[in-house]
C-alpha positions as CSV (number, residue, x, y, z in Angstrom):
1,M,2.4,-28.5,106.9
2,I,2.0,-28.3,110.7
3,S,1.6,-32.1,111.0
4,S,4.7,-32.7,109.0
5,I,6.7,-30.4,111.4
6,F,5.5,-31.9,114.7
7,E,5.0,-35.5,113.6
8,K,8.8,-35.9,114.1
9,T,11.0,-35.2,117.1
10,K,13.4,-32.4,116.0
11,P,15.4,-29.8,118.0
12,V,13.7,-27.1,115.9
13,N,10.4,-28.1,117.5
14,F,11.7,-27.4,120.9
15,I,13.1,-24.0,119.8
16,I,9.8,-23.0,118.2
17,L,7.7,-23.9,121.3
18,L,10.2,-22.6,123.9
19,V,10.5,-19.2,122.1
20,F,6.7,-19.0,121.8
21,L,6.2,-19.9,125.5
22,F,8.8,-17.4,126.5
23,L,7.1,-14.6,124.5
24,F,3.6,-15.7,125.6
25,Y,4.6,-15.7,129.3
26,W,5.7,-12.0,129.1
27,S,2.7,-11.1,127.0
28,V,0.4,-12.5,129.7
29,Q,2.3,-10.7,132.5
30,F,2.2,-7.3,130.8
31,Y,-1.1,-7.3,129.0
32,L,-3.3,-9.7,131.0
33,F,-2.1,-8.9,134.5
34,D,-1.1,-5.3,133.7
35,L,2.4,-5.7,135.0
36,T,4.8,-2.8,134.4
37,M,8.6,-2.8,133.9
38,S,9.0,-1.1,137.3
39,N,7.1,-3.9,139.0
40,V,9.0,-6.8,137.4
41,E,11.4,-8.7,139.8
42,I,14.0,-9.9,137.3
43,A,15.6,-12.7,139.3
44,P,12.4,-14.4,140.6
45,S,10.8,-14.1,137.2
46,I,13.7,-15.7,135.4
47,G,13.7,-18.5,137.9
48,I,9.9,-19.1,137.4
49,L,10.2,-18.9,133.6
50,T,13.1,-21.4,133.7
51,I,11.1,-23.9,135.6
52,L,8.2,-23.4,133.2
53,L,10.4,-23.9,130.1
54,F,12.1,-26.9,131.6
55,S,8.7,-28.5,132.2
56,V,8.4,-28.8,128.4
57,F,11.5,-31.1,128.4
58,V,10.2,-33.1,131.3
59,V,6.8,-33.7,129.6
60,D,8.6,-34.8,126.4
61,F,10.9,-37.1,128.4
62,V,8.1,-38.8,130.3
63,V,5.9,-39.5,127.3
64,K,8.8,-40.8,125.3
65,R,10.4,-42.9,128.1
66,N,7.1,-44.5,129.0
67,K,5.9,-44.8,125.4
68,L,2.7,-42.9,126.2
69,T,2.7,-41.5,122.7
70,G,4.5,-42.1,119.4
71,T,7.8,-40.5,118.4
72,N,6.4,-37.1,117.6
73,S,6.3,-33.6,119.2
74,F,2.5,-33.4,119.6
75,A,2.8,-33.7,123.4
76,I,5.0,-30.6,123.9
77,L,2.9,-28.8,121.2
78,F,-0.4,-29.3,123.1
79,F,1.3,-28.7,126.5
80,T,2.3,-25.3,125.2
81,L,-1.1,-24.6,123.7
82,L,-2.9,-25.3,126.9
83,F,-1.2,-22.3,128.4
84,V,-2.9,-20.2,125.7
85,V,-6.3,-21.8,126.6
86,F,-5.7,-21.0,130.3
87,P,-3.4,-18.0,130.3
88,E,-4.5,-17.0,133.8
89,T,-2.6,-19.9,135.3
90,L,0.7,-18.2,134.3
91,G,0.0,-15.6,137.0
92,D,0.1,-18.3,139.7
93,N,3.7,-19.0,140.5
94,N,2.6,-21.7,143.0
95,A,0.9,-23.6,140.2
96,I,4.0,-23.5,138.1
97,F,6.2,-25.0,140.8
98,T,3.5,-27.5,141.9
99,S,3.1,-28.7,138.3
100,F,6.8,-29.1,137.8
101,F,7.4,-31.2,140.9
102,L,4.3,-33.3,140.2
103,L,5.8,-34.0,136.7
104,L,8.9,-35.3,138.4
105,A,6.7,-37.5,140.6
106,M,4.9,-38.8,137.5
107,R,8.2,-39.6,135.9
108,R,9.1,-41.9,138.7
109,L,5.7,-43.3,139.3
110,L,5.0,-44.4,135.7
111,S,8.4,-46.1,135.5
112,I,7.3,-48.5,138.3
113,K,5.8,-50.7,135.4
114,S,9.3,-52.0,134.8
115,L,9.2,-53.7,138.2
116,K,12.8,-52.6,138.9
117,S,13.9,-50.6,141.9
118,I,10.2,-50.3,142.9
119,K,10.9,-49.0,146.5
120,L,13.3,-46.3,145.3
121,K,10.8,-45.1,142.7
122,I,8.0,-45.1,145.3
123,F,10.2,-43.1,147.6
124,D,11.2,-40.6,144.9
125,A,7.6,-40.1,143.8
126,G,6.3,-39.6,147.3
127,L,9.1,-37.2,148.1
128,W,8.4,-35.1,145.0
129,I,4.7,-35.0,145.8
130,C,5.5,-33.8,149.3
131,I,7.8,-31.1,147.9
132,S,5.0,-30.0,145.6
133,S,2.7,-29.6,148.7
134,V,4.9,-26.8,149.9
135,F,3.3,-24.6,147.3
136,Y,-0.2,-26.2,147.5
137,E,-1.0,-28.3,150.5
138,W,-3.8,-30.1,148.7
139,A,-1.2,-31.6,146.3
140,L,-0.7,-34.3,149.0
141,L,-3.8,-35.9,147.5
142,Y,-1.5,-37.1,144.7
143,L,-0.2,-39.6,147.3
144,L,-3.4,-41.5,146.4
145,L,-1.9,-42.0,143.0
146,V,1.2,-43.6,144.5
147,F,-1.0,-46.0,146.6
148,A,-2.9,-46.9,143.4
149,A,0.4,-47.7,141.6
150,I,1.5,-49.9,144.5
151,Y,-1.8,-51.7,144.5
152,I,-1.6,-52.3,140.7
153,Y,2.1,-53.4,140.4
154,D,3.2,-55.0,143.7
155,P,0.6,-54.9,146.5
156,K,1.8,-58.0,148.4
157,N,5.1,-56.5,149.5
158,I,4.3,-54.7,152.7
159,R,7.5,-52.7,152.5
160,N,6.3,-50.9,149.4
161,W,3.5,-49.4,151.5
162,L,5.9,-48.4,154.3
163,V,8.2,-46.6,151.9
164,L,5.8,-43.7,151.7
165,L,6.0,-43.2,155.4
166,S,9.8,-43.0,155.2
167,A,9.4,-40.5,152.3
168,G,7.0,-38.4,154.4
169,F,9.3,-38.5,157.4
170,C,12.4,-37.5,155.5
171,F,10.4,-34.6,153.9
172,F,9.2,-33.4,157.3
173,M,12.6,-33.5,158.9
174,I,14.3,-31.6,156.0
175,L,11.5,-29.0,155.8
176,Y,11.5,-28.5,159.6
177,G,15.3,-28.1,159.6
178,I,15.1,-25.5,156.8
179,L,12.3,-23.6,158.6
180,I,14.3,-23.6,161.9
181,L,17.2,-22.0,160.0
182,L,14.8,-19.4,158.5
183,D,13.2,-18.8,161.9
184,K,9.8,-19.8,160.5
185,P,8.8,-23.0,162.4
186,S,5.2,-22.0,162.4
187,F,5.0,-22.4,158.6
188,I,4.0,-26.1,158.8
189,L,0.9,-25.5,161.0
190,D,-0.1,-22.3,159.1
191,H,0.4,-23.9,155.6
192,Y,-1.0,-27.4,156.1
193,D,-4.3,-26.3,157.5
194,F,-6.2,-27.7,154.4
195,A,-8.6,-24.8,154.5
196,I,-11.2,-24.4,151.7
197,D,-12.1,-20.9,150.5
198,Y,-15.8,-21.4,149.8
199,D,-16.2,-17.7,149.0
200,A,-13.9,-18.3,146.0
201,I,-15.4,-21.6,144.9
202,F,-19.1,-20.9,144.9
203,P,-19.4,-17.5,143.2
204,I,-19.6,-18.9,139.6
205,K,-18.0,-16.9,136.9
206,W,-19.8,-17.8,133.7
207,W,-16.9,-17.9,131.3
208,T,-14.4,-19.5,133.6
209,S,-16.9,-22.2,134.8
210,L,-18.0,-22.9,131.2
211,K,-14.4,-23.2,130.1
212,M,-13.4,-25.6,132.9
213,T,-16.6,-27.7,132.4
214,L,-15.9,-28.0,128.7
215,Y,-12.2,-28.8,129.4
216,A,-13.2,-31.6,131.9
217,L,-15.8,-33.1,129.5
218,F,-13.5,-32.9,126.6
219,N,-10.8,-34.8,128.4
220,M,-13.2,-37.4,129.7
221,A,-14.4,-38.0,126.1
222,L,-10.8,-38.3,124.9
223,A,-9.9,-40.7,127.8
224,F,-12.9,-42.9,126.9
225,S,-11.7,-42.9,123.3
226,A,-8.2,-43.8,124.4
227,F,-9.3,-46.7,126.5
228,V,-11.5,-48.1,123.7
229,N,-8.6,-47.8,121.2
230,L,-5.9,-49.1,123.5
231,S,-7.9,-52.1,124.7
232,K,-6.3,-54.0,121.7
233,S,-2.8,-52.9,122.6
234,G,-2.4,-55.0,125.7
235,V,-3.1,-54.6,129.4
236,G,0.2,-52.8,130.2
237,K,-0.7,-49.5,128.4
238,V,-4.3,-49.6,129.6
239,I,-3.0,-49.7,133.2
240,I,-0.8,-46.7,132.7
241,M,-3.7,-44.8,131.1
242,R,-5.8,-45.6,134.2
243,L,-3.1,-44.0,136.4
244,I,-3.0,-41.0,134.1
245,A,-6.8,-40.7,134.2
246,F,-6.8,-40.9,138.0
247,S,-4.1,-38.2,138.1
248,F,-6.4,-36.0,135.9
249,I,-9.3,-36.5,138.3
250,I,-7.1,-35.7,141.3
251,G,-5.8,-32.6,139.5
252,L,-9.4,-31.3,138.9
253,I,-10.2,-31.8,142.6
254,V,-7.0,-30.1,143.8
255,N,-7.7,-27.2,141.4
256,V,-11.1,-26.6,142.9
257,L,-9.8,-26.9,146.5
258,V,-7.0,-24.3,146.0
259,I,-9.0,-21.8,144.0
260,T,-8.7,-18.3,145.5
261,E,-8.7,-14.8,143.9
262,N,-5.0,-15.2,143.0
263,N,-4.6,-19.0,142.5
264,N,-5.4,-21.1,139.5
265,A,-3.9,-24.6,139.5
266,V,-5.5,-26.0,136.4
267,M,-1.9,-26.4,135.1
268,I,-1.4,-29.5,137.1
269,T,-3.9,-31.3,134.8
270,F,-2.1,-30.4,131.6
271,F,0.1,-33.5,131.5
272,P,-2.7,-36.1,131.5
273,S,-4.7,-33.9,129.2
274,V,-1.8,-33.9,126.7
275,V,-1.6,-37.7,126.8
276,F,-5.3,-38.0,126.0
277,I,-5.1,-35.5,123.2
278,V,-2.1,-37.0,121.5
279,N,-3.4,-40.6,121.8
280,Y,-6.6,-39.5,120.0
281,L,-4.6,-37.7,117.3
282,E,-2.4,-40.8,116.7
283,F,-5.5,-42.8,115.8
284,I,-6.5,-40.4,113.0
285,K,-5.5,-42.0,109.7
286,K,-6.5,-39.2,107.4
287,P,-3.7,-36.6,107.0
288,K,-5.9,-33.8,105.8
289,F,-8.3,-34.2,108.8
290,L,-5.3,-34.3,111.2
291,E,-3.9,-31.1,109.6
292,L,-7.3,-29.4,110.0
293,I,-7.5,-30.4,113.7
294,L,-3.9,-29.1,114.3
295,I,-4.6,-25.8,112.6
296,A,-7.8,-25.3,114.6
297,S,-6.0,-26.3,117.8
298,I,-3.5,-23.6,117.2
299,M,-5.6,-20.8,115.8
300,V,-8.7,-20.9,118.0
301,P,-6.9,-20.5,121.4
302,I,-4.8,-17.7,120.0
303,I,-7.8,-15.9,118.6
304,V,-9.7,-16.3,121.9
305,F,-6.7,-15.0,123.9
306,V,-6.2,-12.0,121.6
307,T,-9.9,-11.2,121.8
308,K,-9.8,-11.4,125.6
309,L,-7.0,-8.9,125.6
């Protein structure tokens, strides 16, 4: 039943998932973070929630446009379910914004494979990554992903490598101009200090550390499975999967570097994780087994979340 619903791309699938994510977001705010109606800032909350819900559409667009998955709704289903697995990330507004802008960067970066307008796509990807760094300075590590894409697709054109410098310069000039208008010119030096909060990293919380470890190992296993299965599909898709795997590794590193008492950026790894999961599901030929996996994927996170409450 579940597989029959999400094996196709239908508007009703978006409605189901968006309504669920909307309700789940407020459930987390009120029950997990003990927010009260008197403490809710309506306008900022609506803005953050809008970005979160729009991220679902961006994920669907990127996977469909780049043919990372088949014509189904599994990607947006598991993107939504990962929030149930990691509900604490919904309390980190910086993570929501960073994840959204990184999705826009991935959209442009993965489209480089067409070898059309390469410089424009590199510029756009670099600019989106720089914008995401306003919320987490360590997001600049994703520029390594842009360098990797240039090296793979068109390394001999020296201008491709210089485009990133122009993107960084444009970002700096725009940001500095805005900060001057806001009378906060010191933001750049204060924000981009690339400090590491060792006190937040090293005290190991058993459940959180176990969950992250299992999450990382689970995705590594799925990535290995995807590379094995896709080796027969041609070099093009394997190269894209390498970039996605690299983005997952960078995401894990960034998540560790930005961990503080109030920050949790695991959300930035959701997109590559979704690609790995869906690619694995699409190689399952037994409908009953697929249905069983989907039911377990939905029920287990919800039960764990309710138990935690």
